[in-house]
N, CA, C and O of each residue as an XYZ file, in Angstrom:
372
protein
N     182.107     -5.313    -53.430
C     181.118     -6.203    -52.865
C     181.260     -6.781    -51.955
O     182.366     -6.736    -51.416
N     180.142     -7.624    -51.351
C     180.377     -8.451    -50.366
C     179.631     -9.848    -50.757
O     178.861    -10.073    -51.691
N     180.063    -10.617    -49.844
C     179.497    -12.350    -49.876
C     179.030    -13.101    -48.722
O     179.458    -12.923    -47.581
N     178.271    -13.821    -49.002
C     178.898    -14.908    -47.814
C     178.984    -16.379    -48.609
O     178.875    -16.475    -49.831
N     179.198    -17.506    -47.705
C     179.615    -18.636    -48.010
C     178.059    -19.102    -48.266
O     177.063    -18.958    -47.558
N     178.297    -19.930    -50.002
C     177.332    -20.459    -50.398
C     176.805    -21.848    -50.435
O     175.715    -22.406    -50.308
N     178.597    -22.312    -50.766
C     178.480    -23.725    -51.297
C     179.812    -24.322    -50.301
O     180.346    -23.505    -49.551
N     180.364    -25.872    -50.322
C     181.573    -25.600    -50.105
C     182.589    -25.160    -51.062
O     182.584    -25.461    -52.256
N     183.869    -24.086    -50.198
C     184.359    -23.348    -50.690
C     184.067    -22.097    -51.981
O     184.883    -21.620    -52.769
N     182.519    -21.794    -51.823
C     182.156    -20.965    -52.935
C     181.320    -19.538    -52.333
O     180.469    -19.603    -51.447
N     181.777    -18.189    -53.045
C     180.947    -17.185    -52.214
C     180.370    -16.833    -53.121
O     180.790    -17.006    -54.265
N     179.027    -16.124    -52.784
C     177.929    -15.701    -53.133
C     177.578    -14.249    -52.946
O     177.409    -13.935    -51.768
N     177.432    -13.307    -53.821
C     177.084    -12.130    -53.812
C     176.219    -11.614    -53.120
O     175.091    -11.802    -53.575
N     176.268    -10.903    -51.989
C     175.002    -10.366    -51.325
C     174.740     -9.594    -50.629
O     175.736     -9.216    -50.012
N     173.501     -8.897    -50.248
C     173.636     -7.590    -49.586
C     174.673     -7.481    -48.386
O     174.735     -8.305    -47.473
N     175.356     -6.527    -48.489
C     176.182     -5.929    -47.396
C     175.730     -6.732    -45.984
O     176.464     -7.563    -45.449
N     174.250     -6.306    -45.404
C     174.041     -6.761    -44.213
C     173.801     -7.778    -43.898
O     173.696     -8.048    -42.702
N     173.592     -8.917    -45.098
C     173.820    -10.403    -44.874
C     175.483    -11.346    -45.041
O     175.765    -12.544    -45.067
N     176.127    -10.326    -45.107
C     177.309     -9.911    -45.729
C     178.607    -11.188    -44.380
O     178.578    -11.187    -43.149
N     179.261    -11.802    -45.043
C     180.692    -12.082    -43.787
C     181.684    -12.104    -44.547
O     182.690    -12.600    -44.041
N     181.782    -11.697    -45.721
C     182.692    -11.356    -46.700
C     182.766    -10.287    -47.722
O     181.869     -9.922    -48.482
N     184.497     -9.655    -47.577
C     184.335     -8.243    -48.472
C     184.808     -8.568    -49.544
O     185.950     -8.964    -49.311
N     184.565     -8.639    -50.726
C     185.591     -8.797    -52.148
C     186.238     -7.468    -52.779
O     185.704     -6.483    -53.290
N     187.186     -7.704    -52.621
C     188.133     -6.861    -53.589
C     188.385     -7.127    -55.493
O     189.372     -7.718    -55.931
N     187.773     -6.810    -55.985
C     187.980     -7.049    -57.456
C     189.221     -6.894    -57.495
O     189.822     -6.102    -56.769
N     189.897     -7.837    -58.582
C     191.607     -7.699    -58.573
C     191.724     -7.548    -60.418
O     192.586     -6.970    -61.080
N     190.773     -8.142    -60.773
C     190.461     -8.448    -62.518
C     189.216     -8.792    -62.779
O     188.294     -8.875    -61.968
N     189.187     -9.034    -64.145
C     187.706     -9.489    -64.159
C     187.414    -10.913    -63.493
O     186.277    -11.081    -63.054
N     188.010    -11.584    -63.419
C     187.623    -13.064    -62.766
C     188.884    -13.614    -61.769
O     189.408    -14.712    -61.584
N     189.117    -11.989    -61.128
C     189.867    -12.634    -59.650
C     189.773    -11.541    -58.667
O     190.049    -10.355    -58.847
N     189.270    -12.214    -57.424
C     189.271    -11.028    -56.372
C     190.174    -11.560    -54.846
O     190.534    -12.680    -54.484
N     190.293    -10.445    -54.325
C     190.612    -10.903    -52.803
C     189.528    -10.885    -52.004
O     188.498    -10.267    -52.276
N     189.748    -11.702    -50.772
C     188.333    -11.258    -50.000
C     189.017    -11.447    -48.033
O     189.696    -12.235    -47.375
N     188.613    -10.746    -47.931
C     188.414    -10.923    -46.103
C     187.353    -10.779    -45.254
O     186.556     -9.865    -45.466
N     187.151    -11.778    -44.009
C     186.590    -11.430    -43.303
C     185.691    -10.097    -42.525
O     186.267     -9.654    -41.532
N     184.452     -9.478    -42.853
C     183.998     -8.209    -42.480
C     182.550     -8.636    -41.961
O     181.581     -7.879    -41.903
N     182.568     -9.644    -41.687
C     180.544     -9.997    -40.905
C     180.300     -9.441    -38.953
O     180.985     -8.781    -38.172
N     179.491     -9.873    -38.897
C     179.130     -9.592    -37.201
C     179.765    -11.211    -36.758
O     179.159    -12.269    -36.926
N     181.109    -11.053    -36.171
C     181.495    -12.457    -35.411
C     180.894    -13.149    -34.522
O     181.329    -14.277    -34.294
N     179.615    -12.601    -33.711
C     178.903    -13.175    -32.693
C     177.925    -14.173    -33.781
O     177.714    -15.370    -33.586
N     177.466    -13.476    -34.805
C     176.585    -14.082    -35.887
C     177.308    -15.257    -36.607
O     176.787    -16.328    -36.918
N     178.825    -14.809    -36.857
C     179.325    -15.786    -37.350
C     179.710    -17.149    -36.498
O     180.105    -18.163    -37.075
N     179.537    -17.057    -34.918
C     180.123    -17.815    -34.342
C     179.301    -18.738    -34.482
O     179.654    -19.867    -34.824
N     177.919    -18.370    -34.211
C     176.841    -19.362    -34.315
C     176.376    -19.834    -35.420
O     175.273    -20.380    -35.416
N     176.972    -19.741    -36.349
C     177.089    -20.303    -37.429
C     178.164    -20.878    -38.037
O     178.142    -21.160    -39.235
N     179.417    -21.149    -37.098
C     180.647    -21.494    -37.170
C     181.249    -22.260    -38.678
O     182.079    -21.710    -39.401
N     180.744    -23.391    -38.911
C     181.099    -24.082    -40.040
C     180.852    -23.747    -41.377
O     181.498    -23.850    -42.420
N     179.450    -23.205    -40.987
C     178.585    -22.933    -42.565
C     179.612    -21.428    -42.719
O     179.989    -21.287    -43.883
N     179.954    -20.663    -42.061
C     180.726    -19.344    -41.953
C     182.094    -19.776    -42.351
O     182.425    -19.453    -43.492
N     183.027    -20.496    -41.579
C     184.160    -20.287    -41.957
C     184.759    -21.901    -42.641
O     185.942    -22.047    -42.951
N     184.178    -22.522    -42.725
C     185.162    -23.788    -43.099
C     185.419    -23.698    -44.875
O     184.511    -23.199    -45.540
N     186.189    -24.003    -45.306
C     186.644    -24.203    -46.777
C     186.876    -22.396    -47.069
O     187.516    -21.946    -48.019
N     186.419    -21.845    -46.364
C     186.813    -20.396    -46.802
C     188.097    -19.709    -46.068
O     188.996    -19.103    -46.651
N     187.992    -19.933    -44.662
C     188.913    -19.632    -43.673
C     190.250    -20.482    -42.856
O     190.037    -21.510    -42.213
N     191.358    -19.993    -42.971
C     192.464    -21.025    -41.817
C     192.122    -19.766    -40.845
O     192.114    -18.575    -41.156
N     191.832    -20.371    -39.547
C     192.047    -19.708    -38.444
C     192.890    -20.232    -37.234
O     193.071    -21.423    -36.979
N     193.386    -19.150    -36.516
C     194.294    -19.230    -35.648
C     193.784    -18.490    -33.977
O     192.896    -17.639    -34.035
N     194.361    -18.842    -32.584
C     193.405    -18.263    -31.740
C     192.513    -19.059    -30.893
O     192.422    -20.284    -30.975
N     192.063    -18.554    -30.333
C     191.283    -19.575    -29.809
C     189.256    -18.885    -30.118
O     188.938    -17.808    -29.613
N     188.453    -19.515    -30.757
C     187.379    -19.294    -30.917
C     186.444    -19.375    -30.086
O     185.408    -18.764    -30.350
N     186.505    -19.916    -29.217
C     185.757    -20.256    -28.131
C     185.355    -18.574    -27.266
O     184.254    -18.099    -26.988
N     186.738    -18.025    -27.036
C     186.418    -16.936    -25.951
C     186.488    -15.255    -26.861
O     186.292    -14.112    -26.447
N     186.941    -15.912    -28.541
C     187.158    -14.571    -29.212
C     186.061    -13.209    -29.350
O     185.026    -13.441    -29.975
N     186.219    -12.047    -28.888
C     185.465    -11.090    -29.073
C     185.733    -10.268    -30.550
O     184.952     -9.353    -30.810
N     186.630    -10.524    -31.346
C     187.076     -9.979    -32.239
C     187.940    -11.087    -32.966
O     188.060    -12.187    -32.428
N     188.667    -10.762    -34.424
C     189.172    -11.062    -35.341
C     190.017    -10.250    -36.076
O     189.612     -9.105    -36.279
N     191.096    -10.567    -36.522
C     192.279     -9.678    -37.617
C     192.451    -10.697    -38.364
O     192.737    -11.878    -38.166
N     192.107     -9.696    -39.762
C     192.827    -10.651    -40.941
C     194.302    -10.951    -40.832
O     194.957     -9.960    -40.511
N     194.986    -12.040    -41.010
C     196.656    -12.042    -41.034
C     196.381    -12.264    -42.687
O     197.215    -11.477    -43.135
N     195.961    -12.640    -43.431
C     196.418    -12.678    -44.926
C     194.805    -12.444    -45.904
O     193.840    -12.517    -45.143
N     194.573    -12.294    -46.775
C     193.283    -12.005    -47.668
C     193.402    -13.441    -48.412
O     194.479    -13.933    -48.749
N     192.303    -13.958    -48.589
C     192.036    -14.700    -49.650
C     191.828    -14.523    -50.980
O     191.509    -13.381    -51.311
N     191.964    -15.713    -52.218
C     191.878    -15.158    -53.191
C     190.511    -16.058    -53.600
O     190.120    -17.072    -53.021
N     190.021    -15.531    -54.529
C     188.878    -16.352    -55.327
C     188.683    -16.151    -56.904
O     189.313    -15.258    -57.471
N     187.988    -16.813    -57.465
C     187.976    -16.928    -59.220
C     186.364    -16.692    -59.505
O     185.499    -17.395    -58.983
N     186.224    -16.137    -59.963
C     184.785    -15.797    -60.515
C     184.430    -17.296    -61.705
O     185.026    -17.839    -62.635
N     182.946    -17.504    -60.883
C     182.510    -18.548    -62.033
C     181.275    -18.509    -62.351
O     180.730    -19.534    -62.760
N     180.508    -17.195    -62.216
C     179.341    -16.979    -62.891
C     178.955    -15.269    -62.239
O     179.651    -14.721    -61.384
N     178.129    -14.854    -62.658
C     177.991    -13.390    -62.372
C     177.791    -12.744    -60.976
O     177.960    -11.539    -60.791
N     177.347    -13.790    -59.811
C     176.980    -13.755    -58.575
C     178.147    -14.691    -57.576
O     178.364    -14.494    -56.381
N     178.739    -15.645    -58.377
C     179.518    -16.409    -57.560
C     180.831    -16.628    -57.495
O     181.392    -16.578    -58.589
N     181.625    -16.894    -56.407
C     183.012    -16.953    -56.405
C     184.009    -18.361    -56.132
O     184.210    -18.057    -54.957
N     184.479    -19.143    -56.227
C     185.022    -19.887    -56.363
C     186.690    -19.633    -55.108
O     187.450    -18.673    -55.231
N     186.825    -20.487    -54.286
C     188.086    -19.749    -53.213
C     188.767    -20.848    -53.910
O     188.553    -22.022    -54.211
N     189.919    -19.721    -54.066
C     191.315    -20.549    -54.753
C     192.683    -20.320    -53.241
O     193.819    -20.792    -53.199
N     192.272    -19.815    -52.642
C     193.746    -19.927    -51.264
C     192.346    -19.234    -50.489
O     191.509    -18.466    -50.962
N     192.461    -19.872    -49.008
C     191.950    -19.388    -48.060
C     191.947    -18.124    -47.184
O     192.924    -18.110    -46.435
N     191.362    -17.354    -47.091
C     191.822    -16.013    -46.075
C     192.052    -16.800    -44.506
O     191.435    -17.610    -43.814
N     193.453    -15.947    -44.422
C     193.548    -16.221    -42.647
C     193.062    -15.403    -41.681
O     193.152    -14.178    -41.771
N     192.417    -16.114    -40.513
C     192.257    -14.884    -39.824
C     192.765    -15.462    -38.162
O     192.743    -16.621    -37.749
N     193.130    -14.426    -37.560
C     193.016    -14.533    -36.173
C     192.346    -14.074    -35.027
O     192.298    -12.852    -34.881
N     191.683    -14.977    -33.965
C     190.518    -14.679    -32.986
C     191.416    -14.188    -32.143
O     192.598    -14.483    -31.966
N     190.441    -13.087    -31.441
C     191.376    -12.191    -30.612
C     190.499    -12.220    -28.964
O     190.959    -11.595    -28.008
């Protein structure tokens, strides 16, 4: 499944082309997620994409790519929405 940030700390399922996150379902109501979107597009909307969902390290101003340090965790709150319970960690390179 693919998602984008919908509201503070919430991910909403969307088409892969619109997504910034990939969800891996762990159980009926739990998932792990990681950043998988276009980094340059994400940087143009930095706060909307990363706030409340991602903890980051490294310099975002000169980043050309990023690596997942640790996947985040989310809990299902409806058929199409997930609440982030643990932020994912990435490192800008």
